[in-house]
N, C-alpha and C positions, 0 to 999 in steps of 0.2 A: 779251650781244648787243652788238656794237660800236657805239659812239657813241650808245647809248641814254642819255637823261637820267637823272640820279641817282634821280629820283622814279619812273622807269619800273617798271611791274610786269610787263613782257613776260617770259615764261618762268616766272612764278610758277605754282604749282599749288594747286588747292583741291579738296576733296571736297565735292560738292554734290548736292542733290536737284533734279531738273529740273522746272521749272514749265511754264506754258502756252506754246503756240506763239505767235510774234509775226510781224508783217509783215517779210519780208526773208529767210526761210529759216533762222531760228534759233529757239531757245526761250529763255525767261527763267529765270534762276536767281539765287540770292543766296548770298553767302559768309556764314560765321558772324557776320562783322562788319556784315552788311547791305549789302555792295556789290552792285550790280546787274550781272549778267553776261549778255551775249548769246552763247549757246552754240550752235555748229554741231556737226553729227554726233551729236546727242543726240535723244531723244524724250521727251515729257512723262511724268513719273512715274518716270523712270530715276534711279538713283544712279550718278554718274560722277565720275571725276577729270578736271578740266579744266585746260588750260594756257593762260595768257593770251597772246593774239596782238597786242592793241592796248590801250593805256591806261596811265595813271599814277596816282599817289596822289591827284591832284586831279581826275581825270576823273569825269564824271557817271555813266559806266558803263564797263565793260570788255568787250572782245570776247575770246572764248576758244573753243578746240576741245576737245571731249571726246576724251581720249587713252586712257582706260581705262573700260570699262563694268563697274561692280560689280554692279548689279542691272538686268537688261535688261527693256525693254517687250516685251509679247507681239507688238507690231507690228514688232519689229526683225527684219531679215534681214541676211545678210552681203551687203555691197555687191557687185553683179555686176561692176562696173567696177573694174579694178585701180588706176585713177588717182583714184578717189573716196575721199577720206579727209583727215585733218588734214595741212595743208601741201602738198596736191597740187592737182589741177584744181579750179577754182572754178565750172565750168559747171553742175554738178548740186548740188542741196541735199539731196535726199531719197532717194538710192540705198539708204540703210540702212533704209528703211521699206517695208512692204508697199504695193502700189498702192492698195488701198482706204483704208489709213491715210493715205497722201499726200493723197487727195481729202478725207478728213475734216479733216485739218489745214488744208487750203486753205479749206474751208468755215468753219472756226472763225475764220480770219483775216478772211474777208469779213464774217462776222457781227460780229466785234469792231470792224472799221472802220466798218461801218454804224451800230453803236450809239454809238461814240465820236465820230464826226464828223457823223453825220446824225440821231442820236437815234432810230434805227429798230430795231425787232426784225425778225427774218426775216419773221414773219407780217405786220407792218406794211408790209414791202416786197414782199409777194406772192411770197415765196420759200419753198420747202420745206426749205431748208438744205442741199440736196445739191449736189455738184459732179459733173457728168456726164462720164464718159469719152468720148473721141471714138470713133467707129466703128472697130473693129479694134484698139483699144488695151487691151482686157481681157486682160492676160497674167498667167500664174501668178507668184506671189511668187518672187523670185530671177531673173526675166527682165525684159528692158527693151524697150519698144517703140522701134523704129527710125523716128523720126518727123521728125527735123530736116532739112528740105530745103535749108536755108541755114546754112552753118557758116563762121564767120570763124576761120581758123587764124592764130595769132601765130607769128612765126618768131624763133628764138633766135639768138645770135651765131654759132653754128656752122652755121646754115642749116637746122636741123631744124624742121619744122612741129609745133606743139602748141597747147595751149589755156592761157589765162591762169590763174594761181593766184588764189584768192579775194582781192579787194581789193588786187591787186598787178599790176605790170607784168611780173613774172617769168613765164617760160614753162615749162609742164610738157610736155616732149616726150611724144608718144603714138605708138602704132603703129595705133590704131583708136579712134574715138569710137563707143561703143555706141548712143547716141541718134541718130547721123547716119542719115539715110535711105539705103537701098541705092544710090540714084543718086549720092549723094555719096561713099559708101564705095568704090564701084567705080572712082572716078577715081584712087585711090591717091595722094592728096596727101601722106600721111605718109611715103611711101617715097622721095621724091626730095629733092634738094638745092635749097633756096630761098635760097641766099646772096644778100645784097643786098636782099632783100625784108623789109619790116616786117610785112606780113600778106598772106595769100592767102584770098580769099573763094571758097567753092565753092557753086554753085547747081545744084540738080537740079529742073527744073520738074515740076509735077504735071499730068498729062494730055497731056504731049508728051515726046519723048525729048531735049529741049533741055538741054544741060549748059553751064555757063559758069564761068570763073574770073576773078576780078578781082584783079589784082596791084597791091599798094601798095608801090612801091620806097622804099628809104631814099634820102636826098638823094644825088644823083650816081651812083647805082647803075645798071648796065645791066640791061635785061630779060633773063631767061633764055629759052632756047628751050623752049617748053612742050610736052613730049611725055608725055602721060598715058595711062592704060590704056583710055580711051574718048575718042571725038571730043568736043572742046569748042571753044566760042568763047572768045576771050581779050580782056579789057579791062584798061586800066591807069588808076590814079589819078594825075593830074598834080599838080605841086607847088602849083597854085592850088586843088586840091580837085576839079577837074573830072574826069570819067571819059571816056576815049577808047577807041575800038575798036582793037585790034591785029590780030586776024583773026577771021573768022566774023561771025555776026550780032551787032549791038550789043544785042540783046534776047533774052528767052526767052518762050515762049508758055505761059501758065498757063490752066487750065480750071476754070470754076466756073459753077454755075447754067445749064448747057447753053450756055455762051458761052465763046469763047476771048478771052483778054486778053493783050495785048502788054505786057511789063514790061521797060523798057530800063535800061541802065547800072547794073545791080545794084540797081534801085529796090525800094521796099517791096512785099512781098506776104506774106500770112500764111505762117508757117513750117511749120505742121503741114499735111500733105497734105489732111486733111479739114476744116481750119479755115474756109476760104472758104465752102464749101457749108454747113457747120454754122451759121456766123454769118448768112449770107444767109437761111437757113431761119428762124432765130430772130427776125431783124429783121422779115421779111415776115409771119410768123405773129403778131407783136406789133402791127405797124402796120395790117394788113389794108387795103392800098391799094385804092382804087376807081377805076374808069375816070373819067378827067377830073380827077383830083386834081392839085394842084401840090405839088411836093416839093423839098426841099433835101437835098443830100448834102455834108456839111461835112467837111473834111480828107479829100477823096474819093480821094486816091491816083490809081490808074489807072482808076477808075470802077466798081469792083465793085458797090457798092450803087446807084449811079446807073443802071447797066445793069439791075439787078434791078427798080428802081422804074419805069424807062421801059417795060419789058416789061409791067408790071402796070397802069400808069395809062393806057396806050394813046395813040392819036393825038390825042385831045382833051386829054390831060394834058400837063404840062410838068415838067422836072426841071432844076434848076441845081446844078452841082457847083462847089465851091471847093477849091483845092489850092494850096499855096505852091511846090511843087517844079516847076521849069520842064520837066524831062524827063517827069515824071509827068503834067503837064497835056497835053503833046504826045501821050503814050500814051493818056490818057483820051479826048482828041478823036478819035484814030484808032480806038480800041476802040468808041466809041459813034457813029461817023459816020453810021450808018444810021438813027439816030433824029433826025428833023427837029426835035423839040421838046426836045432836050437841049442845054444850054449849059454849057461848062466855063470858069470864070474863074480866072485865076492871081492869087494874093495870099494874105496871111495872113487868116484868117477874120475877125478883129476889125477889119481895115481894109477888106477887099473886100466883106463883107456889107453894111455901111452904104452903100457906093458903088452897090450895085445898085438902091437905091430901093425894094426889096421891103418892103411893109408888112403883108402877110398871106400865109399859106401853109397848106396842109392837113396836110402831113407833114414831119417833119425826121428825118434820120439824122445823127448825129455820131459820129465815131471819132477822138477827139483823141489827140495824143501822150501819153506817160506822165504829164506834168504836169497833164493835164486841160484843160478849156475855160476855166475861170476865171469870176469873178463877173460881169464886164462882158459877156462873150459870152453867158453864161446869161441875164442880164437882157434882152439884145437878143432872144434867141431866144424867151423867154417872151412878149415883146411882139408876136410875129407871130401868136399865136392858133392855133397848130397843134392839130389834133384829137388827134394823138399824136406823141410824140417817142421815137425809139429811140436810146439812148446805149450805144455799144459801148466797153468799157473794158478795158485791159490792166493797170490798177492800181486795186485796190479802194479805196485811200485817196483818190486823185483822184476816183473815182466818187462816194464818199460825200460829199466836200466839195461837189462840183457838185450832187448831189442836194439837199443842204441849201440851196444857192443857188436851185435850182429851186423848192423848197418856199416860200422867202421870196418868190418871184416868182409864186406861184399855181399851181404844178404839184405833183402827187403821183406817187409810184411806183405803177403799176398792177401790174406783175409784174417779177420779176428772175429771170434764169437764169444759172447759172455753169457753165463748161465747162473741163475739164482738157485744154487744148490745148498744154500745155508739161510733159509728164510728166517726173518726176524733178527738176524745178526748183520754185522756190516760186511761179512765175508762174501766174496764173489769168485767164481771160477771162470777162467778164460782159456780159450784155445786159439793160439796164433799159428798160422801156417806161413812159413818163410820160404823164399826161393832165391837163388842167386840173381844178382842184378845183371841184366844182359849188357855185355860189353859192346860199345859202339864199334861198328866195322871201320 
């Protein structure tokens, strides 16, 4: 490999027996000399030949791809996608595993993170250890659910749209992404020339026919005339990072919990078409809101959980949402304008929440970014005395860390549920319901 340091082990091959799954879409293995390998494209219990993709003699661990399977797991299938495999697209982690096996692997990761970072067994977390598939996602082995309603295509030097290779800026050109939702596939992004663009985001709303592309031009490039196979609105990313309308609506309309939500400028919305409803249902079943309750929706985005709470706490209740994104706050205020007792504040939670002066609340929902809420925010939330707290997490490690902080602050996990809202990838969504620890009399 050109310019690799002399101590580099990139390209070296080892025959190994694959150990347990680890957080991040790989399994653990060891060489005969005891070197730790993070191996992709393998399954626990397999005997494989791996080729090192990252690492050197002095590295704590090496990253590697399984390039030959000597003894296969009973859970292995041939990857349905022609771009899934060593050195190709990095978007999926488990195309080579049966759907049920993928969910078991994700469950093992959640259990391992809970034990390592929060000291909890599944039973102590009120979890039965299963990862539930989303409605409609139970497909036979060898098939792939088409679920991804938002796809970011990278564009290579020749103008072809593709997807990034694993841990790389290199682009894998594709002619179709199997996990893309039909509304994305029908746009035909992969068929046209995107010269001058760094990336193209494609969005297919759930519950409406709204379609949108967000163009991210390279510096100095002119925007192409966008003529796709279906009508779309077009936005562009400016050099300052802002998003501006080119033509069509600057938003898409999403549907969840019998309500329509406006999501502008390519803003955040759950990617799986069933995710928003699945998560609202899990959060509300866990919180059991009552008429007249006061509630917080933190990291509230365009107001998904705030709207669900407002419906359930009624005219005598009140909901405060906090969100850092300016456009998301505008959308949340628009989406929830019919609720007189809903307020949306803009700012980072750790700064905006203390400014509100709120000292007590009945219910809290938090859906933090991948890094989690953190110790100080958790401590503040625990001091508000909420009857129940719903924590929605896309990263089991961050969830486990924050659960440990909640425990130190006097809250325990009542129940935990895990959902496979990102099939074929290593990602998993969890909803933990926390409540105050009862003080002994």
